[in-house]
N, C-alpha and C positions, 0 to 999 in steps of 0.2 A: 504493499500499500504506499501511498505518498503522504508526505507530511511537509507542511510549510514551516521552514525554519526562519524565525524572526531574527532581525538584525541584533536584538538584545541577547540572543543566544550565541552570537559570534563575537570574536575578539575577547572571549573570556567572560563577557558580562552575563549576569544571571540574577534571578529574583532572590530576595533575602528573607522571605517569610513574613513580610508586612501584610496587613489587612488590605486586600484588593477591592476595587470598585466601590469605595465608600464616599468619595468626595466629588461633587459636581462643580460647575463653573461658579455659581453663586456662593456656595459654601467656601470654596477656595478663595474667592475674592474677599469674603468677609474675614477669613483668617489672614489674608494678605494685608488688608487695611489694619486689622488688629495688630499685626506684627510691626507695621510701620508706626502705629500708635500716634495718630496726628496730634492729639491733645498733649501727650507726653513729649513727643518730639519737638513740637513747636515751643513749648514752655522751656525746654532745655536748649534747643538749637537756634531759635529765632533771635534771641538777644545777642549772642556772640556773632551771628551773621550780620545783624544790623550794625553792631559795633565795628565790624570790619569794613563794610561797604556802604552804610548809611541808606539813603533813599533809593540807591541802586539795587537794593535787595530783591525786588521783583525781577530785575534783569538777571541777577545771579541765579535766581530760582529757575528761570528759563534756560540759562546756560547749563546748570546742573541737570535739568530735566532732559535736555536734548541727548547727551551721550547715554543717559539711562534708557531712554526709549530705543536708541539705536542698538544698545546691547541686548535689550529685550528680544529683538529680532533674532540675534544670534542664539540666545537661550532657547527661543522657540524652535529654531531649525534643528539645533542639536538634540533637543528633547524629542522632537518628532522622529529623528533617526535612532536615538538611543535613550529611551525613557528610563533613567537610572537614578536612584535617590542620591547617589554620590555627586551628581551634577558637575560642578567645576572640577572636582577631583577626577572623576571618571572621564569626562570629556577631554580635559587637558592631557590625561594619561594616554588616551587613545590617539590624540592628535600629535602631541609633542614627546611623549614618553613618560616614564614613571617619575623622574625627578621633578620635572616642572609640574606634573599632575599632583604630586605629593604636596608641593609648596602651594599650589592653588587651593587644594583642600585645606591646608593649614591656615591660609589667609582667611578663608571663610569661617573656620572654627574660631580663630583668634578674634575676629571682628565680633562674632556673636557672643563669645564669652565676655569680651569687654562691655558690650552693650547690655548684657544680662545684669552685670553688676550695677550699671547706671539705672536700669529699669527698677531694680529692687530699691536703690537709693532714693529715687524720686517717689516711688510708692510709699516708702516710709516717711519721707518729708511731708507729703500731702496727707498722710494719715494723721499726723500730729497737727497740721494746719487745720484739717477738718474738725478734729477734736476741739481745737481752740475756738473755732467758729461756733460749733454746736454748744459748747459750755460757756461761750463768751469769756474765755480766760486766755488772753494772749500768751501767757507764760507756758501753756501747754505746747505751743508751736516750737518753743526753744528746746523741748526735750529731745528733738531729733539730733541736737548737737551733743548730747550726752552719750558718749561712745558705748558705755556699758548697757544702755537701753537701745541705742540705734542698731548696733551690730547684731544682737540676738533677734530683734524684730525683723531685720533684713534677712537673716538666715531662715527665719520662719516663713517669710514671703516666698523665698526662693524654693524652699522645700515643698510648699504647697503647690507652686507652679509646676515643679518637677513631677509631683504626684499626679496631677491632672494630665500632664503630657504623657506620662507613663500609661495612662488608661486609654490612650489611642486617639486617632484623629476625630472620631465621632464625638468623643467627650469634649475635645477641644472645640469643635464646631458649635456644639450646643452652648457651651459657656460664652462663646464670642458674640453670638448674634445680638443679645440684649446689650452687652457692654459696648459694642461698636455703635449701635443705634444711639445709645445715650450720649456718648462723647461727640458724635456728629451733631446732635441736637444742641448740646451745650455750646459747641463752637459756633453754630449758626446764630444762637442767641447773642453771643459775644460780638459777632460781626455786625449784626443788625443794630445792636445797642451802640456800638462805636460810631457807626455812620450817622445814627440819630444824634449823638452828641456833637458831631461835626456840623450837622444841619442846624442844630439849636445853638451853636456857638458855645457849648458847655464843655468841650473837650479840653484836656490839660494844655495841649499845644496844637490848636487846630491847623491841620496841614492838608489842604486839598490835593487830590491826586493829580500828578502831572505825567505827561507822556515820557518825559525825560527819565522817569524812574525805570522805564523798561529798556533803556538804551545802555548796554554794557560799555560802550566807547566813552561814556561820561566818566568812567573810573580812571582811565589813563594808565595807572600803574599795574603792570601785569602780575606783580606779586600779590596785590590786593585781589585781583581776579582769582588767582590760584587759591588764596586763603578762603575767599568767599565760596568758591566752587567746592572746595574740600568740605566745608561746613554744610553747604546745600546738598551735597551728595549724601551726607549723613541723614539729612532730613528725608530724602527719598528712599534710603536704603531699607531693605526688608521685603520687597516684592518678590525676590527670588525664593522666599520660603515656600510659595505655592508650587514652585518647580520641584523642590525637594520632596514634595508629596506625590510625585508622578506615579510611583508604583502603587499608590493607594487611591488614585483618581479613577473616575468611572470610564474615562477615555484617556489612558496615559499619554497618548501622543498629541492630543488636541486640547484637552481641558486645562492643563497647566499654563500653556502659552496664552490662551484666551483670558484666563483669570489674571495672569500677570499684567497683560496690557490694560485690562479694565481697571485693575488696582491702581496702577501708576497714573492713569488719566484722572480717576476720581481724586486721588491724593493731590495732584497738581492743582485742581480746581479749589480744593479746601485750603491748601497752603497759600495760594495767591490771594484769595479773598481775606484770609486771616491776616496775612502780612500787610495788606492795604489797610485793614481795620486798625492794626497796631500803629501804623505810621500816621494815619489821619487823626488818631486820637492823641497819641503821645509824642509824635515827632521823634527826632533823633538826638535831642539834647542830652547832656550828661548830668543834669540836675533833676531832682524830684522824680516825677514819673516818666521822664524822658527815656526812650528805648535805648539810648546810648549810655545811660547811667550804669556804671559797673555793678552797682548794688542790685540792679534789676535783671542782669543778664543771666544769672544762674537759673532763674525761674521767672520768666516774663509775666506769666499769668498770675503768679503770687502777688506781683506788684500792681497789675492793671485790672484784675477781675473785679475787685471791690469798687474802684472808681467808675468802671465802665458799666457793670451789671448791678451795682447797688446791693440790696439784700439777697439778690439771686446769685451772688458770687459763690455761694455755697454749692451751686450746681457745677461750677467750673472746678472747684476743689474735688468734688465727687467724680467729675469726668476725668480729671487727671489721675486721680487715685485709681479709678477703674481702668483707665487707659494704660497706665504703666503696669498695673497688676495683670491685665489681660495680655499685654504685649510680652510681659515677662514669661507668661505661660506659653503663648503661641510661638515666641521666638525660640523656645526650647526645641521646636520641631526641626529647625534647620541644622544646628550643630549635631544633634543626636543622630540624624539620618546620614549626615556626612561621615561622622565617626563610625556609625554602623557599617557604611559602605567600605570605609578604609579597613576596618577589621575583617569584613567579609572577603576582601580581595588580598589580605595579608599585608597591607601597608601599615597597619597597626596590629598589636597583639589580637589574636583570634577571639579573646574574651569579649572584646568590644562588639563582636558580631552577634551576641546573644539577643534573642527576641523573646518577649513575653509570650508564653504559649496561650495565655488567656486573652490578652488584649492585642496581640499581634503588633506590638510596638517595640522600639529599641529599649532595652532594659538597662544594661550596663552603660551604654552610651548616654542615656538620659541622666543617669546618676553622675557620670563623669562630667557632663556639662554643668550640672548644678554645683558640684564640688569645686570645679575650676572657677566658676563665677564668684562663689563665696570667698575663696582664697584670694582671688584678685581684689575683690572689693575690700576685704579686711586689710590687706597690705596697703592699698592706695589710701584708704581712710586714715590709716595710722601715719603714713608718710607725707601726704600732701593735703593741704587745706583746700586746694583748688583741683581736686581729682576729677570733678565732673567736667570742668572746662577742658582740661588737658586730655582726658580720655576721649571726649567727643572729637577733638582735633586729631588725635591719634587714629581714631576710627576711620577718618577720611583716608588715611594712608592705606589701611587694610582693604577698605572697600574698593578704592581705585585699583589696587593691585589685583585682587582676584576677579573683579568684573572685567578689567582690562585683559587679563590672561584668557578669560572665557571668550571675549569678543574675537581675539586673534585665533583662538582654537577653532572657532567656527569657520573662519576663512581658510585655515590650513587644512582642516579635516575635509571640507567640501571642495578642495582645490581642483578636482577633476570635473566638477559640474558647475563652476561659478558662472560660466558664460553660456550655459545650455539654454537659458531662457531669460527674459527680462526680469521675471520674478526672482530667479536665482541670483542675478547680478545685484539686485538691490538688497534682498533679504539675507543672502549668504555671503556676499562680498562687500558691497559698498557700506551698508549700514553698520554691520558688526566691525568692519575694519576702522571706520571713522570713530565709532564709539570706543573701541579698544585702544586705539592710538591716543585719543584725547584723554582717556582716563589714566593711561600709563604716563602720559606727559604730566598730568596734574599730580600723579604720585611722585614723580621726580621733583617738580616745582615745590610741592608741599614739603618733601623730605629736606630739600635744601633750605627752604625758609624756616623750618622748624628747628634747625640747628641753633638758631638765635633764641636766647631766653625770652625775648620780647614776643615770641610767637606763643600764643596761649596765655597762660596765667602769669608768666614771668618767673616761673620756677625753673631751676636748673641744677644740674650736678656739677661738681668741681668748681662751683662759683666762689670767687674770693672777694667780690665787692657787691654791695647792694645800695640802692638809692633810699631816699627817705621813706618811701612807701613799701620797702622790703622787696622790690623787684631786682632780680639778679642782673648785674651789668656785664657779666662774663660767664664762662662755663658753657656747657652743652644743654640746650633746651630740653625740658622734661618731655615735651611732645615727641621730639625726635627719639629720645631714649625709649619711650613707650612703644612707638610705632616700629622703628627699625629693630629695637631690642627684641620685641616679641617675634618678628620675622626671623631674626637670627637664632632665637631659641628654637624655632621650627627647624632650622637647618641642623642644629645639634641633635634634636630628637630624630630627625630623618636619618642622619648618619648612624646613630645608635641602632635604629630599627633595621637599617641595611645589614649591619653585622649580626643582628639577632635573627632576622628572617629575610634573607636576600631574595627569596623567590619572586616577590612582587617587582623588585628593582631589576630583575633579569627578564622581565616580561613573561613570566610563567603564568600569571593570573589575568592580567589585562594586556592584550597585545596592541602595539601601535597599528593604527588602521587609517582608512580614509573612506570617502563616499562610494568607492567602488564595491565595498562590502556592506553597504547598508540596505541593499536590495534583498528582499526575501527570495529564497531559492527553493526549488523542489528537489528533495532527495528521496531515495528509496529507503524504506524501513522494512525489515523482515517481520 
């Protein structure tokens, strides 16, 4: 008899025992929006972005959005040919070989672990802000600065998120529906209220929208563009989580790509409207409620929700708490499935390939993600007072790296069919190539800029002099140490794994391939 051998059975790729056929386009889109967590991401990332580029923030958002969309096409094409939960790791291994594939997977894992620590931190911060608002006791909000309270509560949040993620994608989807709807409603309320304040001339710094805000050439300085794009990429990052669920999707080849595109478009609309709302109400001044005030940048909504929404500011606190908690849980999906795939193919110890027999979800990989996030958070909390800012800036390095590698992997993998049709030319060649090159360029620019202590919070190692505000005047910037240091840690772990289990690195589990072996073939079976 004959059997059709699918491309995922070639090149060494195979299923990993995850629960199949559980997630549709709408469910995946909800999880994608939850993972990006617009309420949390904006309150953490919008302030630093405005501080870097001012009223040109809308232009920076568009600049950050464009390479993201271009790379989405690359993800979609690769997923259509090879729907594998390892995504960047698997595809880069097939296109470029095991060493680049391993580092691509490590970039994804590192980025998600870094952001998991921040998600937990913001959830805890807004838990105490919420308690202060409910009990009308401002002192309760300061409890988040008490480490012996903050750290255990953060660990509890992370453990709860890991437990829900362990219960599988169906549990994740059910949890996310209401939480995503609530945060979108709260953001819409904030946007409408801010523009009403502008109309009534009751805004803190009424600033009417101008077309020049959307013009990136107004910035002039390329280093500002690089810094702004690095931060805006953090704002958009997370849509690829829906791709890592491809083995659990109802249509593994089509559902993830459609959900990813829908997710990023919805997020762009939310971000643009919210950014305009912040600018028209608060302006970019460095005093009071100004969006450029350093005191407001770590959490822009903590500063503006009350003045903008009045007594309904409680809704924004609830939205950010639920947003960060929900994203903490949904973000667990991505690293756990990448770690699972790396264990499955021998790029990490086989123990990481364990799947829960009951929930059909990664078990050891989920636990490892949670533990790594907790360890990183505790270390950063103890060492840096500005961990949130510096971690977000370092995240931009990680994201640009592994997204860029994936974009170029698409071009190289499909090199034999790039010009077979107009569709292939744009979706497999031009768009992924441009997206990959732009993101890797910004990786380089951000890495160079982050060497300076002035990039990020002003923290540095090997610093010998400080100004009156405690900003390092020399040394190596903490953002660079975090970003490049974590990537170099990946190199060390990769080399150790090579000596412990060289099979993957010799091409015994995943073989280098190209689009000539993505076609299904007919073989005889006895």
